[in-house]
C-alpha positions in Angstrom: -41.4 -17.5 79.0 -39.2 -16.2 81.8 -39.3 -18.8 84.6 -40.2 -16.0 87.1 -43.5 -15.6 85.2 -44.5 -19.0 86.7 -42.1 -19.5 89.6 -43.9 -22.3 91.5 -44.1 -24.5 88.4 -40.5 -23.9 87.5 -39.3 -24.6 91.1 -41.2 -27.9 91.2 -39.7 -28.9 87.8 -36.1 -28.0 88.8 -34.5 -27.3 92.2 -37.6 -28.5 94.1 -38.5 -31.4 91.9 -37.7 -33.8 94.7 -40.8 -32.5 96.6 -43.2 -32.6 93.6 -46.4 -34.6 93.5 -47.1 -34.8 89.7 -50.0 -35.4 87.4 -49.8 -34.4 83.8 -48.8 -30.7 83.6 -49.6 -30.0 87.3 -47.3 -30.1 90.3 -47.8 -29.5 94.0 -45.7 -29.6 97.2 -46.7 -32.0 99.9 -49.1 -30.2 102.2 -46.8 -30.5 105.1 -44.1 -28.7 103.1 -46.2 -26.0 101.5 -49.7 -25.2 100.3 -48.2 -24.1 96.9 -48.8 -25.8 93.6 -48.7 -24.9 90.0 -49.2 -25.9 86.4 -47.8 -25.0 83.0 -50.8 -22.8 82.3 -54.3 -22.3 83.8 -56.2 -24.5 81.3 -59.2 -26.7 82.2 -57.1 -29.8 81.6 -54.4 -28.6 84.0 -56.9 -27.7 86.7 -58.2 -31.3 86.4 -54.6 -32.6 86.7 -54.1 -30.5 89.8 -57.5 -31.5 91.3 -56.3 -35.2 91.1 -53.4 -34.3 93.4 -55.7 -32.9 96.1 -57.9 -34.5 98.8 -61.5 -33.3 98.9 -61.5 -29.8 100.5 -57.7 -29.6 100.6 -56.5 -26.1 99.6 -53.8 -25.2 97.1 -52.1 -21.8 96.6 -51.3 -20.7 93.1 -49.4 -17.8 91.5 -51.4 -16.9 88.4 -50.9 -14.4 85.6 -54.5 -13.1 86.0 -57.4 -13.4 88.5 -58.4 -17.1 88.8 -61.1 -18.4 86.6 -61.2 -22.1 87.5 -63.6 -24.7 85.9 -66.8 -25.7 87.8 -66.1 -27.7 90.9 -63.4 -25.4 92.3 -64.0 -22.8 95.0 -61.8 -19.7 95.2 -61.2 -19.1 98.9 -59.1 -15.9 98.5 -57.2 -14.0 95.8 -55.4 -10.8 95.3 -52.5 -9.0 93.6 -49.0 -10.1 94.5 -45.9 -7.9 93.8 -43.0 -10.0 92.5 -39.7 -8.2 93.4 -36.2 -9.0 92.3 -32.8 -7.9 93.5 -30.2 -7.9 90.7 -26.7 -9.1 91.7 -25.4 -6.5 89.2 -26.3 -3.8 91.8 -23.1 -4.8 93.7 -22.9 -5.1 97.5 -26.1 -5.8 99.5 -26.9 -3.0 101.9 -26.2 -4.8 105.1 -28.0 -3.5 108.3 -25.3 -3.0 110.9 -27.7 -1.5 113.4 -28.8 -5.0 114.5 -25.9 -6.8 116.4 -28.1 -9.7 117.5 -26.8 -13.1 116.5 -28.8 -15.1 114.0 -29.4 -18.8 114.7 -30.1 -21.4 112.0 -33.6 -22.8 112.4 -34.2 -26.6 112.2 -36.8 -29.2 112.9 -36.5 -28.6 116.6 -37.6 -25.0 116.1 -40.7 -25.9 114.1 -43.3 -25.4 117.0 -42.0 -21.9 117.6 -41.8 -21.1 113.9 -45.4 -22.2 113.4 -46.5 -20.1 116.4 -44.7 -17.0 115.2 -46.0 -17.3 111.6 -49.5 -17.9 112.9 -49.3 -14.8 115.0 -47.8 -12.5 112.3 -49.2 -14.0 109.1 -46.3 -13.4 106.7 -47.8 -16.1 104.4 -48.4 -19.8 104.4 -46.0 -21.8 106.6 -46.2 -25.6 107.3 -44.4 -28.1 109.5 -41.8 -28.9 106.8 -41.5 -25.6 105.1 -38.1 -25.2 106.7 -36.8 -28.0 104.4 -37.2 -25.7 101.3 -34.1 -23.7 102.2 -32.1 -21.9 104.8 -34.1 -20.3 107.7 -32.6 -17.9 110.2 -34.0 -16.7 113.5 -33.4 -14.2 116.3 -33.9 -15.3 119.8 -34.3 -12.9 122.7 -34.2 -14.5 126.2 -34.3 -17.9 124.4 -37.6 -17.1 122.7 -37.9 -16.9 118.9 -38.9 -13.3 118.1 -38.0 -12.9 114.4 -37.3 -15.1 111.4 -36.9 -15.2 107.6 -35.9 -17.9 105.2 -35.8 -19.3 101.7 -38.8 -20.8 100.0 -39.0 -21.3 96.2 -35.8 -22.1 94.5 -35.3 -22.4 90.8 -32.2 -22.0 88.6 -30.6 -18.6 89.2 -33.2 -17.4 91.7 -34.0 -18.0 95.4 -37.1 -16.6 97.1 -37.0 -15.0 100.5 -40.1 -15.7 102.5 -41.6 -16.0 106.0 -40.2 -12.6 107.0 -41.8 -11.8 110.4 -41.2 -10.2 113.8 -43.2 -10.7 117.0 -45.3 -7.5 117.6 -43.5 -7.0 121.0 -40.2 -6.8 119.3 -40.8 -4.5 116.4 -38.6 -1.4 115.7 -35.2 -3.1 116.2 -34.3 -3.7 112.5 -34.6 -7.5 112.9 -36.5 -8.1 109.6 -34.0 -5.9 107.6 -31.0 -7.6 109.2 -32.4 -11.1 108.4 -33.4 -10.2 104.9 -30.0 -8.6 104.0 -28.1 -11.5 105.5 -30.1 -13.9 103.3 -29.6 -11.6 100.3 -25.9 -11.8 100.8 -25.8 -15.5 101.0 -28.1 -16.0 98.0 -25.9 -13.6 95.9 -22.7 -15.3 97.1 -23.8 -18.6 95.6 -24.7 -16.9 92.3 -28.5 -16.6 92.6 -30.6 -13.5 92.5 -32.9 -12.9 95.5 -36.6 -12.6 94.8 -39.7 -12.2 96.9 -43.4 -12.0 96.7 -45.5 -9.6 98.8 -49.1 -8.6 98.7 -49.4 -5.4 96.7 -51.5 -3.7 99.4 -48.7 -4.2 102.0 -47.2 -0.9 101.0 -45.0 -0.8 104.1 -43.3 -4.0 103.2 -43.0 -3.0 99.5 -41.3 0.3 100.5 -38.9 -1.6 102.8 -37.8 -4.0 100.0 -37.4 -1.2 97.5 -35.2 0.5 100.1 -33.1 -2.6 100.1 -32.7 -2.6 96.4 -35.5 -4.8 95.2 -37.4 -3.7 92.1 -41.0 -4.7 91.3 -40.8 -6.9 88.2 -44.4 -8.1 87.7 -47.8 -8.3 89.4 -49.1 -11.9 89.8 -52.3 -13.1 91.3 -52.1 -15.2 94.4 -55.1 -17.5 94.8 -56.1 -20.1 97.3 -58.6 -22.7 96.0 -60.0 -26.0 96.8 -62.1 -28.7 95.1 
């Protein structure tokens, strides 16, 4: 199996193993880092292993090959198709956006309140208080206020996922998201990895932007949020 077919599981067994809470063939990130979890395959035994890692009512986000069919006792909160997109380093130079001359700032623990506020407003995907620990996060500040950000989430051998790409609604149209994404793409490629990302299939605007930047759709996964 290609590790990208089950990226959360492979990240938690390799580059992000230091985060992993483990039971049998199930893994999860601490909730303050990420809602994401995974298992080797969606079998009843592995769902049971995963359930043992959750508090009652606590949610977990999964990337699955097919729509979720969990055993009794689980509740599916939401689910939908997720486009997995990959940028191959063999394409050559990343198409850098030179239209945005704004300086990027590294985001750290001190920026977490603003990062949480921006992601809550724009809803690019789940983001928690320690998500910034998963990789490099960059932001754009205007008048001292964080108005755009993007960063690295899942990391596994040869691949790094770009995530939390968002811009405050009052600051759209300046190319901030493109500039942040292409900068991260350059840095990921420079260290020998290939950039990947996951975007809801119905978000056709985002899919079109990433295709313009050279990403290709590799696979459709199912994103599911569940709890026991």
